[in-house]
PyMOL Python script that loads the backbone (N, CA, C, O; Angstrom):
from pymol import cmd

cmd.read_pdbstr("""\
ATOM      1  N   MET A   1      88.780 154.892 156.624  1.00  0.00           N
ATOM      2  CA  MET A   1      87.983 154.710 155.624  1.00  0.00           C
ATOM      3  C   MET A   1      87.274 153.484 155.311  1.00  0.00           C
ATOM      4  O   MET A   1      86.876 152.659 156.133  1.00  0.00           O
ATOM      5  N   LYS A   2      87.127 153.429 153.815  1.00  0.00           N
ATOM      6  CA  LYS A   2      86.199 152.353 153.280  1.00  0.00           C
ATOM      7  C   LYS A   2      87.114 151.148 153.109  1.00  0.00           C
ATOM      8  O   LYS A   2      88.317 151.230 152.863  1.00  0.00           O
ATOM      9  N   THR A   3      86.499 150.144 153.247  1.00  0.00           N
ATOM     10  CA  THR A   3      87.148 148.770 152.717  1.00  0.00           C
ATOM     11  C   THR A   3      86.537 148.255 151.571  1.00  0.00           C
ATOM     12  O   THR A   3      85.372 148.498 151.258  1.00  0.00           O
ATOM     13  N   LEU A   4      87.321 147.533 150.929  1.00  0.00           N
ATOM     14  CA  LEU A   4      86.469 146.649 149.718  1.00  0.00           C
ATOM     15  C   LEU A   4      85.161 145.889 150.267  1.00  0.00           C
ATOM     16  O   LEU A   4      84.062 146.063 149.740  1.00  0.00           O
ATOM     17  N   ASP A   5      85.319 145.215 151.131  1.00  0.00           N
ATOM     18  CA  ASP A   5      84.415 144.296 151.688  1.00  0.00           C
ATOM     19  C   ASP A   5      82.875 145.583 152.083  1.00  0.00           C
ATOM     20  O   ASP A   5      81.686 145.335 151.883  1.00  0.00           O
ATOM     21  N   ASP A   6      83.322 146.577 152.524  1.00  0.00           N
ATOM     22  CA  ASP A   6      81.983 147.706 152.707  1.00  0.00           C
ATOM     23  C   ASP A   6      81.530 148.100 151.183  1.00  0.00           C
ATOM     24  O   ASP A   6      80.333 148.306 150.982  1.00  0.00           O
ATOM     25  N   THR A   7      82.472 148.209 150.099  1.00  0.00           N
ATOM     26  CA  THR A   7      82.043 148.522 149.153  1.00  0.00           C
ATOM     27  C   THR A   7      81.147 147.438 148.520  1.00  0.00           C
ATOM     28  O   THR A   7      80.105 147.703 147.919  1.00  0.00           O
ATOM     29  N   LEU A   8      81.601 146.285 148.691  1.00  0.00           N
ATOM     30  CA  LEU A   8      80.798 145.434 147.800  1.00  0.00           C
ATOM     31  C   LEU A   8      79.616 144.969 148.641  1.00  0.00           C
ATOM     32  O   LEU A   8      78.773 144.412 147.937  1.00  0.00           O
ATOM     33  N   ALA A   9      79.257 145.034 150.097  1.00  0.00           N
ATOM     34  CA  ALA A   9      78.100 144.921 150.697  1.00  0.00           C
ATOM     35  C   ALA A   9      77.088 145.877 150.241  1.00  0.00           C
ATOM     36  O   ALA A   9      75.901 145.611 150.049  1.00  0.00           O
ATOM     37  N   LEU A  10      77.797 147.287 150.047  1.00  0.00           N
ATOM     38  CA  LEU A  10      76.914 148.452 149.603  1.00  0.00           C
ATOM     39  C   LEU A  10      76.172 148.073 148.487  1.00  0.00           C
ATOM     40  O   LEU A  10      74.948 147.999 148.593  1.00  0.00           O
ATOM     41  N   GLU A  11      76.857 147.765 147.187  1.00  0.00           N
ATOM     42  CA  GLU A  11      76.846 147.359 145.981  1.00  0.00           C
ATOM     43  C   GLU A  11      75.578 146.335 145.921  1.00  0.00           C
ATOM     44  O   GLU A  11      74.553 146.578 145.284  1.00  0.00           O
ATOM     45  N   ARG A  12      75.765 145.365 146.544  1.00  0.00           N
ATOM     46  CA  ARG A  12      74.711 144.302 146.689  1.00  0.00           C
ATOM     47  C   ARG A  12      73.479 144.649 147.256  1.00  0.00           C
ATOM     48  O   ARG A  12      72.446 144.216 146.745  1.00  0.00           O
ATOM     49  N   LEU A  13      73.437 145.556 148.498  1.00  0.00           N
ATOM     50  CA  LEU A  13      72.345 146.096 148.684  1.00  0.00           C
ATOM     51  C   LEU A  13      71.652 147.025 147.970  1.00  0.00           C
ATOM     52  O   LEU A  13      70.433 147.127 148.111  1.00  0.00           O
ATOM     53  N   LEU A  14      72.355 147.813 147.115  1.00  0.00           N
ATOM     54  CA  LEU A  14      71.724 148.667 145.939  1.00  0.00           C
ATOM     55  C   LEU A  14      71.170 148.216 144.891  1.00  0.00           C
ATOM     56  O   LEU A  14      70.237 148.798 144.338  1.00  0.00           O
ATOM     57  N   ARG A  15      71.756 146.954 144.427  1.00  0.00           N
ATOM     58  CA  ARG A  15      71.227 146.219 143.372  1.00  0.00           C
ATOM     59  C   ARG A  15      69.972 146.048 143.149  1.00  0.00           C
ATOM     60  O   ARG A  15      69.372 146.517 142.182  1.00  0.00           O
ATOM     61  N   PRO A  16      69.483 145.354 144.040  1.00  0.00           N
ATOM     62  CA  PRO A  16      67.854 145.108 143.857  1.00  0.00           C
ATOM     63  C   PRO A  16      66.802 146.582 143.670  1.00  0.00           C
ATOM     64  O   PRO A  16      65.779 146.598 142.986  1.00  0.00           O
ATOM     65  N   MET A  17      67.386 147.831 144.506  1.00  0.00           N
ATOM     66  CA  MET A  17      66.715 149.105 144.415  1.00  0.00           C
ATOM     67  C   MET A  17      66.936 149.793 143.095  1.00  0.00           C
ATOM     68  O   MET A  17      66.057 150.516 142.625  1.00  0.00           O
ATOM     69  N   ALA A  18      67.913 149.621 142.574  1.00  0.00           N
ATOM     70  CA  ALA A  18      68.356 150.159 140.923  1.00  0.00           C
ATOM     71  C   ALA A  18      67.582 149.437 140.331  1.00  0.00           C
ATOM     72  O   ALA A  18      66.883 150.185 139.645  1.00  0.00           O
ATOM     73  N   ARG A  19      67.177 148.038 140.131  1.00  0.00           N
ATOM     74  CA  ARG A  19      66.510 147.689 139.110  1.00  0.00           C
ATOM     75  C   ARG A  19      64.943 148.066 139.166  1.00  0.00           C
ATOM     76  O   ARG A  19      64.035 147.718 138.411  1.00  0.00           O
ATOM     77  N   GLU A  20      64.924 148.828 140.221  1.00  0.00           N
ATOM     78  CA  GLU A  20      63.285 149.293 140.060  1.00  0.00           C
ATOM     79  C   GLU A  20      63.547 150.958 139.753  1.00  0.00           C
ATOM     80  O   GLU A  20      62.722 151.797 140.115  1.00  0.00           O
ATOM     81  N   LEU A  21      64.504 151.231 139.207  1.00  0.00           N
ATOM     82  CA  LEU A  21      64.484 152.855 138.878  1.00  0.00           C
ATOM     83  C   LEU A  21      63.643 153.126 137.700  1.00  0.00           C
ATOM     84  O   LEU A  21      63.456 152.183 136.932  1.00  0.00           O
ATOM     85  N   SER A  22      63.179 154.115 137.472  1.00  0.00           N
ATOM     86  CA  SER A  22      62.430 154.554 135.994  1.00  0.00           C
ATOM     87  C   SER A  22      63.806 155.228 135.474  1.00  0.00           C
ATOM     88  O   SER A  22      64.832 155.578 136.057  1.00  0.00           O
ATOM     89  N   LEU A  23      63.375 155.260 134.108  1.00  0.00           N
ATOM     90  CA  LEU A  23      64.422 155.713 133.190  1.00  0.00           C
ATOM     91  C   LEU A  23      64.900 157.194 133.833  1.00  0.00           C
ATOM     92  O   LEU A  23      66.067 157.430 134.146  1.00  0.00           O
ATOM     93  N   GLU A  24      63.756 158.177 133.978  1.00  0.00           N
ATOM     94  CA  GLU A  24      64.106 159.464 134.256  1.00  0.00           C
ATOM     95  C   GLU A  24      64.753 159.405 135.558  1.00  0.00           C
ATOM     96  O   GLU A  24      65.622 160.273 135.648  1.00  0.00           O
ATOM     97  N   LEU A  25      64.635 158.694 136.583  1.00  0.00           N
ATOM     98  CA  LEU A  25      65.160 158.692 137.813  1.00  0.00           C
ATOM     99  C   LEU A  25      66.705 158.390 137.378  1.00  0.00           C
ATOM    100  O   LEU A  25      67.607 159.184 137.644  1.00  0.00           O
ATOM    101  N   ALA A  26      66.947 157.011 136.597  1.00  0.00           N
ATOM    102  CA  ALA A  26      68.068 156.824 136.597  1.00  0.00           C
ATOM    103  C   ALA A  26      68.900 157.838 135.711  1.00  0.00           C
ATOM    104  O   ALA A  26      70.105 157.909 135.955  1.00  0.00           O
ATOM    105  N   ARG A  27      68.424 158.553 134.803  1.00  0.00           N
ATOM    106  CA  ARG A  27      69.246 159.584 134.062  1.00  0.00           C
ATOM    107  C   ARG A  27      69.737 160.929 135.061  1.00  0.00           C
ATOM    108  O   ARG A  27      70.780 161.575 134.952  1.00  0.00           O
ATOM    109  N   ALA A  28      68.542 161.132 136.137  1.00  0.00           N
ATOM    110  CA  ALA A  28      68.882 162.261 136.930  1.00  0.00           C
ATOM    111  C   ALA A  28      70.193 161.602 138.077  1.00  0.00           C
ATOM    112  O   ALA A  28      71.155 162.282 138.435  1.00  0.00           O
ATOM    113  N   ILE A  29      69.985 160.386 138.444  1.00  0.00           N
ATOM    114  CA  ILE A  29      71.104 160.064 139.497  1.00  0.00           C
ATOM    115  C   ILE A  29      72.473 159.988 138.670  1.00  0.00           C
ATOM    116  O   ILE A  29      73.512 160.341 139.229  1.00  0.00           O
ATOM    117  N   VAL A  30      72.487 159.594 137.528  1.00  0.00           N
ATOM    118  CA  VAL A  30      73.561 159.604 136.579  1.00  0.00           C
ATOM    119  C   VAL A  30      74.457 161.114 136.416  1.00  0.00           C
ATOM    120  O   VAL A  30      75.648 161.374 136.245  1.00  0.00           O
ATOM    121  N   GLY A  31      73.118 161.992 136.578  1.00  0.00           N
ATOM    122  CA  GLY A  31      73.764 163.615 136.374  1.00  0.00           C
ATOM    123  C   GLY A  31      74.192 164.063 137.819  1.00  0.00           C
ATOM    124  O   GLY A  31      74.851 165.102 137.863  1.00  0.00           O
ATOM    125  N   VAL A  32      73.969 163.558 138.771  1.00  0.00           N
ATOM    126  CA  VAL A  32      74.347 164.188 140.027  1.00  0.00           C
ATOM    127  C   VAL A  32      75.674 164.463 140.082  1.00  0.00           C
ATOM    128  O   VAL A  32      76.500 163.621 139.728  1.00  0.00           O
ATOM    129  N   GLN A  33      75.977 165.522 140.476  1.00  0.00           N
ATOM    130  CA  GLN A  33      77.479 165.987 140.907  1.00  0.00           C
ATOM    131  C   GLN A  33      77.344 166.891 142.335  1.00  0.00           C
ATOM    132  O   GLN A  33      76.275 167.379 142.700  1.00  0.00           O
ATOM    133  N   ALA A  34      78.471 167.012 142.990  1.00  0.00           N
ATOM    134  CA  ALA A  34      78.621 167.839 144.254  1.00  0.00           C
ATOM    135  C   ALA A  34      78.606 169.035 143.883  1.00  0.00           C
ATOM    136  O   ALA A  34      79.138 169.331 142.813  1.00  0.00           O
ATOM    137  N   ASP A  35      77.980 170.024 144.699  1.00  0.00           N
ATOM    138  CA  ASP A  35      78.034 171.268 144.380  1.00  0.00           C
ATOM    139  C   ASP A  35      79.401 172.010 144.452  1.00  0.00           C
ATOM    140  O   ASP A  35      80.307 171.464 145.082  1.00  0.00           O
ATOM    141  N   GLU A  36      79.584 173.020 143.950  1.00  0.00           N
ATOM    142  CA  GLU A  36      80.777 173.904 143.860  1.00  0.00           C
ATOM    143  C   GLU A  36      81.451 173.973 145.298  1.00  0.00           C
ATOM    144  O   GLU A  36      82.621 173.659 145.517  1.00  0.00           O
ATOM    145  N   GLU A  37      80.466 174.469 146.327  1.00  0.00           N
ATOM    146  CA  GLU A  37      81.179 174.599 147.938  1.00  0.00           C
ATOM    147  C   GLU A  37      81.849 173.139 148.332  1.00  0.00           C
ATOM    148  O   GLU A  37      82.985 173.005 148.788  1.00  0.00           O
ATOM    149  N   THR A  38      80.936 172.105 148.071  1.00  0.00           N
ATOM    150  CA  THR A  38      81.360 170.575 148.652  1.00  0.00           C
ATOM    151  C   THR A  38      82.525 170.331 148.035  1.00  0.00           C
ATOM    152  O   THR A  38      83.594 170.146 148.616  1.00  0.00           O
ATOM    153  N   GLN A  39      82.323 170.324 146.670  1.00  0.00           N
ATOM    154  CA  GLN A  39      83.830 170.138 146.052  1.00  0.00           C
ATOM    155  C   GLN A  39      84.997 170.723 146.291  1.00  0.00           C
ATOM    156  O   GLN A  39      86.042 170.076 146.357  1.00  0.00           O
ATOM    157  N   ARG A  40      84.926 172.128 146.458  1.00  0.00           N
ATOM    158  CA  ARG A  40      86.158 172.864 147.175  1.00  0.00           C
ATOM    159  C   ARG A  40      86.503 172.348 148.677  1.00  0.00           C
ATOM    160  O   ARG A  40      87.661 172.186 149.061  1.00  0.00           O
ATOM    161  N   ARG A  41      85.596 172.160 149.310  1.00  0.00           N
ATOM    162  CA  ARG A  41      86.023 171.634 150.503  1.00  0.00           C
ATOM    163  C   ARG A  41      86.606 170.380 150.583  1.00  0.00           C
ATOM    164  O   ARG A  41      87.516 170.222 151.397  1.00  0.00           O
ATOM    165  N   TYR A  42      86.078 169.035 149.560  1.00  0.00           N
ATOM    166  CA  TYR A  42      86.924 168.090 149.480  1.00  0.00           C
ATOM    167  C   TYR A  42      88.255 168.241 148.765  1.00  0.00           C
ATOM    168  O   TYR A  42      89.262 167.618 149.099  1.00  0.00           O
ATOM    169  N   ASP A  43      88.204 169.019 147.864  1.00  0.00           N
ATOM    170  CA  ASP A  43      89.627 169.544 147.370  1.00  0.00           C
ATOM    171  C   ASP A  43      90.795 170.209 148.367  1.00  0.00           C
ATOM    172  O   ASP A  43      92.013 170.185 148.188  1.00  0.00           O
ATOM    173  N   VAL A  44      90.101 170.768 149.399  1.00  0.00           N
ATOM    174  CA  VAL A  44      91.081 171.157 150.323  1.00  0.00           C
ATOM    175  C   VAL A  44      91.483 170.077 151.058  1.00  0.00           C
ATOM    176  O   VAL A  44      92.668 169.767 151.176  1.00  0.00           O
ATOM    177  N   LEU A  45      90.346 169.332 151.687  1.00  0.00           N
ATOM    178  CA  LEU A  45      90.760 168.349 152.825  1.00  0.00           C
ATOM    179  C   LEU A  45      91.531 167.076 151.885  1.00  0.00           C
ATOM    180  O   LEU A  45      92.065 166.239 152.613  1.00  0.00           O
ATOM    181  N   ALA A  46      91.639 166.865 150.713  1.00  0.00           N
ATOM    182  CA  ALA A  46      92.343 165.996 149.966  1.00  0.00           C
ATOM    183  C   ALA A  46      93.666 166.536 149.816  1.00  0.00           C
ATOM    184  O   ALA A  46      94.634 165.778 149.758  1.00  0.00           O
ATOM    185  N   GLN A  47      93.778 167.697 149.754  1.00  0.00           N
ATOM    186  CA  GLN A  47      95.352 168.451 149.388  1.00  0.00           C
ATOM    187  C   GLN A  47      95.928 168.371 151.218  1.00  0.00           C
ATOM    188  O   GLN A  47      97.049 168.009 151.573  1.00  0.00           O
ATOM    189  N   LYS A  48      95.049 168.718 151.931  1.00  0.00           N
ATOM    190  CA  LYS A  48      96.019 168.406 153.182  1.00  0.00           C
ATOM    191  C   LYS A  48      95.980 166.961 153.964  1.00  0.00           C
ATOM    192  O   LYS A  48      96.461 166.734 155.074  1.00  0.00           O
ATOM    193  N   ASN A  49      95.366 166.148 153.203  1.00  0.00           N
ATOM    194  CA  ASN A  49      95.310 164.703 153.706  1.00  0.00           C
ATOM    195  C   ASN A  49      97.134 164.075 152.957  1.00  0.00           C
ATOM    196  O   ASN A  49      98.010 163.342 153.417  1.00  0.00           O
ATOM    197  N   ASN A  50      96.980 164.862 151.623  1.00  0.00           N
ATOM    198  CA  ASN A  50      98.162 164.414 150.896  1.00  0.00           C
ATOM    199  C   ASN A  50      99.602 165.122 151.585  1.00  0.00           C
ATOM    200  O   ASN A  50     100.737 164.699 151.363  1.00  0.00           O
ATOM    201  N   GLU A  51      99.244 166.359 152.515  1.00  0.00           N
ATOM    202  CA  GLU A  51     100.230 166.782 153.120  1.00  0.00           C
ATOM    203  C   GLU A  51     100.582 166.359 154.544  1.00  0.00           C
ATOM    204  O   GLU A  51     101.535 166.804 155.183  1.00  0.00           O
ATOM    205  N   GLY A  52      99.624 165.367 155.006  1.00  0.00           N
ATOM    206  CA  GLY A  52      99.770 165.030 156.344  1.00  0.00           C
ATOM    207  C   GLY A  52      99.310 165.845 157.281  1.00  0.00           C
ATOM    208  O   GLY A  52      99.636 165.592 158.441  1.00  0.00           O
ATOM    209  N   GLN A  53      98.505 166.936 157.028  1.00  0.00           N
ATOM    210  CA  GLN A  53      98.292 168.176 157.902  1.00  0.00           C
ATOM    211  C   GLN A  53      96.686 167.947 158.368  1.00  0.00           C
ATOM    212  O   GLN A  53      96.160 168.929 158.892  1.00  0.00           O
ATOM    213  N   LEU A  54      95.943 166.848 158.236  1.00  0.00           N
ATOM    214  CA  LEU A  54      94.487 166.753 158.542  1.00  0.00           C
ATOM    215  C   LEU A  54      94.475 166.933 160.183  1.00  0.00           C
ATOM    216  O   LEU A  54      95.400 166.452 160.837  1.00  0.00           O
ATOM    217  N   THR A  55      93.543 167.547 160.738  1.00  0.00           N
ATOM    218  CA  THR A  55      93.259 167.261 162.175  1.00  0.00           C
ATOM    219  C   THR A  55      92.354 166.258 162.334  1.00  0.00           C
ATOM    220  O   THR A  55      91.927 165.927 161.228  1.00  0.00           O
ATOM    221  N   PRO A  56      91.825 165.566 163.304  1.00  0.00           N
ATOM    222  CA  PRO A  56      91.118 164.503 163.581  1.00  0.00           C
ATOM    223  C   PRO A  56      89.819 164.910 162.948  1.00  0.00           C
ATOM    224  O   PRO A  56      89.146 164.108 162.301  1.00  0.00           O
ATOM    225  N   GLU A  57      89.500 166.052 163.121  1.00  0.00           N
ATOM    226  CA  GLU A  57      88.035 166.316 162.726  1.00  0.00           C
ATOM    227  C   GLU A  57      87.795 166.710 161.206  1.00  0.00           C
ATOM    228  O   GLU A  57      86.760 166.444 160.596  1.00  0.00           O
ATOM    229  N   GLU A  58      88.590 167.196 160.822  1.00  0.00           N
ATOM    230  CA  GLU A  58      89.145 167.078 159.190  1.00  0.00           C
ATOM    231  C   GLU A  58      88.940 165.803 158.595  1.00  0.00           C
ATOM    232  O   GLU A  58      88.190 165.638 157.632  1.00  0.00           O
ATOM    233  N   ARG A  59      89.726 164.707 159.263  1.00  0.00           N
ATOM    234  CA  ARG A  59      90.072 163.380 158.588  1.00  0.00           C
ATOM    235  C   ARG A  59      88.281 162.696 158.873  1.00  0.00           C
ATOM    236  O   ARG A  59      87.785 161.932 158.045  1.00  0.00           O
ATOM    237  N   ALA A  60      87.660 163.049 159.904  1.00  0.00           N
ATOM    238  CA  ALA A  60      86.398 162.356 159.870  1.00  0.00           C
ATOM    239  C   ALA A  60      85.336 163.008 158.807  1.00  0.00           C
ATOM    240  O   ALA A  60      84.340 162.460 158.336  1.00  0.00           O
ATOM    241  N   GLU A  61      85.748 164.123 158.598  1.00  0.00           N
ATOM    242  CA  GLU A  61      84.966 164.815 157.487  1.00  0.00           C
ATOM    243  C   GLU A  61      85.115 164.310 155.892  1.00  0.00           C
ATOM    244  O   GLU A  61      84.303 164.024 155.012  1.00  0.00           O
ATOM    245  N   LEU A  62      86.593 164.351 155.982  1.00  0.00           N
ATOM    246  CA  LEU A  62      87.026 163.758 154.646  1.00  0.00           C
ATOM    247  C   LEU A  62      86.410 162.375 154.632  1.00  0.00           C
ATOM    248  O   LEU A  62      85.824 162.163 153.570  1.00  0.00           O
ATOM    249  N   GLU A  63      86.375 161.557 155.333  1.00  0.00           N
ATOM    250  CA  GLU A  63      85.953 160.251 155.437  1.00  0.00           C
ATOM    251  C   GLU A  63      84.587 160.219 155.042  1.00  0.00           C
ATOM    252  O   GLU A  63      84.242 159.579 154.049  1.00  0.00           O
ATOM    253  N   SER A  64      83.763 160.875 155.759  1.00  0.00           N
ATOM    254  CA  SER A  64      82.345 161.050 155.447  1.00  0.00           C
ATOM    255  C   SER A  64      81.988 161.615 154.224  1.00  0.00           C
ATOM    256  O   SER A  64      80.845 161.421 153.811  1.00  0.00           O
ATOM    257  N   LEU A  65      82.972 162.449 153.415  1.00  0.00           N
ATOM    258  CA  LEU A  65      82.909 162.652 152.039  1.00  0.00           C
ATOM    259  C   LEU A  65      82.938 161.514 151.023  1.00  0.00           C
ATOM    260  O   LEU A  65      82.230 161.289 150.041  1.00  0.00           O
ATOM    261  N   VAL A  66      84.008 160.843 151.579  1.00  0.00           N
ATOM    262  CA  VAL A  66      84.620 159.698 150.587  1.00  0.00           C
ATOM    263  C   VAL A  66      83.370 158.561 150.525  1.00  0.00           C
ATOM    264  O   VAL A  66      82.921 158.051 149.498  1.00  0.00           O
ATOM    265  N   ARG A  67      82.931 158.305 151.932  1.00  0.00           N
ATOM    266  CA  ARG A  67      81.685 157.284 152.051  1.00  0.00           C
ATOM    267  C   ARG A  67      80.722 157.780 151.106  1.00  0.00           C
ATOM    268  O   ARG A  67      80.437 157.105 150.117  1.00  0.00           O
ATOM    269  N   ALA A  68      80.098 159.110 151.363  1.00  0.00           N
ATOM    270  CA  ALA A  68      78.887 159.508 150.511  1.00  0.00           C
ATOM    271  C   ALA A  68      79.374 159.501 148.793  1.00  0.00           C
ATOM    272  O   ALA A  68      78.584 159.058 147.959  1.00  0.00           O
ATOM    273  N   ASN A  69      80.546 159.958 148.435  1.00  0.00           N
ATOM    274  CA  ASN A  69      80.783 159.711 146.860  1.00  0.00           C
ATOM    275  C   ASN A  69      80.798 158.298 146.645  1.00  0.00           C
ATOM    276  O   ASN A  69      80.326 157.955 145.560  1.00  0.00           O
ATOM    277  N   THR A  70      81.265 157.282 147.480  1.00  0.00           N
ATOM    278  CA  THR A  70      81.245 155.903 147.194  1.00  0.00           C
ATOM    279  C   THR A  70      79.920 155.411 146.881  1.00  0.00           C
ATOM    280  O   THR A  70      79.734 154.692 145.899  1.00  0.00           O
ATOM    281  N   PHE A  71      78.853 155.814 147.780  1.00  0.00           N
ATOM    282  CA  PHE A  71      77.564 155.432 147.902  1.00  0.00           C
ATOM    283  C   PHE A  71      77.067 155.942 146.544  1.00  0.00           C
ATOM    284  O   PHE A  71      76.450 155.233 145.749  1.00  0.00           O
ATOM    285  N   LEU A  72      77.395 157.281 146.333  1.00  0.00           N
ATOM    286  CA  LEU A  72      76.540 157.856 145.000  1.00  0.00           C
ATOM    287  C   LEU A  72      77.396 157.289 143.773  1.00  0.00           C
ATOM    288  O   LEU A  72      76.772 157.448 142.724  1.00  0.00           O
ATOM    289  N   GLY A  73      78.545 156.721 143.605  1.00  0.00           N
ATOM    290  CA  GLY A  73      79.228 156.269 142.706  1.00  0.00           C
ATOM    291  C   GLY A  73      78.702 154.688 142.169  1.00  0.00           C
ATOM    292  O   GLY A  73      78.636 154.211 141.036  1.00  0.00           O
ATOM    293  N   LEU A  74      78.369 154.125 143.512  1.00  0.00           N
ATOM    294  CA  LEU A  74      77.666 152.699 143.066  1.00  0.00           C
ATOM    295  C   LEU A  74      76.258 153.054 142.579  1.00  0.00           C
ATOM    296  O   LEU A  74      75.899 152.595 141.494  1.00  0.00           O
ATOM    297  N   LEU A  75      75.515 153.751 143.214  1.00  0.00           N
ATOM    298  CA  LEU A  75      74.328 154.091 142.842  1.00  0.00           C
ATOM    299  C   LEU A  75      74.215 154.518 141.256  1.00  0.00           C
ATOM    300  O   LEU A  75      73.234 154.167 140.601  1.00  0.00           O
ATOM    301  N   LYS A  76      75.327 155.330 140.653  1.00  0.00           N
ATOM    302  CA  LYS A  76      75.347 156.008 139.251  1.00  0.00           C
ATOM    303  C   LYS A  76      75.588 154.502 138.595  1.00  0.00           C
ATOM    304  O   LYS A  76      74.814 154.054 137.748  1.00  0.00           O
ATOM    305  N   ALA A  77      76.524 153.910 138.985  1.00  0.00           N
ATOM    306  CA  ALA A  77      76.926 152.719 138.142  1.00  0.00           C
ATOM    307  C   ALA A  77      75.700 151.781 138.081  1.00  0.00           C
ATOM    308  O   ALA A  77      75.538 151.335 136.945  1.00  0.00           O
ATOM    309  N   GLU A  78      74.808 151.366 138.968  1.00  0.00           N
ATOM    310  CA  GLU A  78      73.741 150.767 138.652  1.00  0.00           C
ATOM    311  C   GLU A  78      72.547 151.406 137.829  1.00  0.00           C
ATOM    312  O   GLU A  78      71.771 150.814 137.080  1.00  0.00           O
ATOM    313  N   ALA A  79      72.582 152.706 138.133  1.00  0.00           N
ATOM    314  CA  ALA A  79      71.806 153.366 137.027  1.00  0.00           C
ATOM    315  C   ALA A  79      72.348 153.296 135.804  1.00  0.00           C
ATOM    316  O   ALA A  79      71.548 152.993 134.919  1.00  0.00           O
ATOM    317  N   ARG A  80      73.511 153.491 135.461  1.00  0.00           N
ATOM    318  CA  ARG A  80      74.122 153.403 133.982  1.00  0.00           C
ATOM    319  C   ARG A  80      73.938 151.870 133.470  1.00  0.00           C
ATOM    320  O   ARG A  80      73.671 151.726 132.278  1.00  0.00           O
ATOM    321  N   THR A  81      74.039 150.938 134.131  1.00  0.00           N
ATOM    322  CA  THR A  81      73.843 149.501 133.988  1.00  0.00           C
ATOM    323  C   THR A  81      72.498 149.747 133.422  1.00  0.00           C
ATOM    324  O   THR A  81      72.265 149.786 132.214  1.00  0.00           O
ATOM    325  N   MET A  82      71.539 149.927 134.457  1.00  0.00           N
ATOM    326  CA  MET A  82      70.182 149.965 133.652  1.00  0.00           C
ATOM    327  C   MET A  82      69.965 150.596 132.746  1.00  0.00           C
ATOM    328  O   MET A  82      69.314 149.969 131.911  1.00  0.00           O
ATOM    329  N   LEU A  83      70.256 151.835 132.401  1.00  0.00           N
ATOM    330  CA  LEU A  83      70.120 152.560 131.193  1.00  0.00           C
ATOM    331  C   LEU A  83      70.729 151.898 130.080  1.00  0.00           C
ATOM    332  O   LEU A  83      70.229 152.029 128.962  1.00  0.00           O
ATOM    333  N   ALA A  84      71.741 151.210 130.258  1.00  0.00           N
ATOM    334  CA  ALA A  84      72.640 150.410 128.943  1.00  0.00           C
ATOM    335  C   ALA A  84      71.722 149.137 128.561  1.00  0.00           C
ATOM    336  O   ALA A  84      71.812 148.525 127.497  1.00  0.00           O
ATOM    337  N   ARG A  85      70.861 148.856 129.566  1.00  0.00           N
ATOM    338  CA  ARG A  85      69.943 147.341 129.225  1.00  0.00           C
ATOM    339  C   ARG A  85      68.670 148.098 128.499  1.00  0.00           C
ATOM    340  O   ARG A  85      68.037 147.402 127.704  1.00  0.00           O
ATOM    341  N   GLN A  86      68.287 149.294 128.674  1.00  0.00           N
ATOM    342  CA  GLN A  86      67.224 149.902 128.217  1.00  0.00           C
ATOM    343  C   GLN A  86      67.420 150.248 126.542  1.00  0.00           C
ATOM    344  O   GLN A  86      66.481 150.305 125.748  1.00  0.00           O
ATOM    345  N   SER A  87      68.912 150.472 126.190  1.00  0.00           N
ATOM    346  CA  SER A  87      69.262 151.113 124.912  1.00  0.00           C
ATOM    347  C   SER A  87      69.142 149.839 124.072  1.00  0.00           C
ATOM    348  O   SER A  87      69.356 149.876 122.861  1.00  0.00           O
TER     349      SER A  87
END
""", "prot")
cmd.dss("prot")
cmd.show_as("cartoon", "prot")
cmd.util.cbc("prot")
cmd.orient("prot")
């Protein structure tokens, strides 16, 4: 899964891009959420992980979802920061 160093590196890479966001795009990014199918799949995989029942393929899928969510979370944080400065 992700490490703190990976997250910090990704945050540093996103920061310059986030400064260039329009208000409209920043608001749109803040509102992005997983669709129901993706959320259900994540919930199933997370539950199986908690129970120690993931296959290697499922573990790879869960790790991919976690990385994507981390990326989106960091992008949302940068967008929120930008919006807060505009208020």
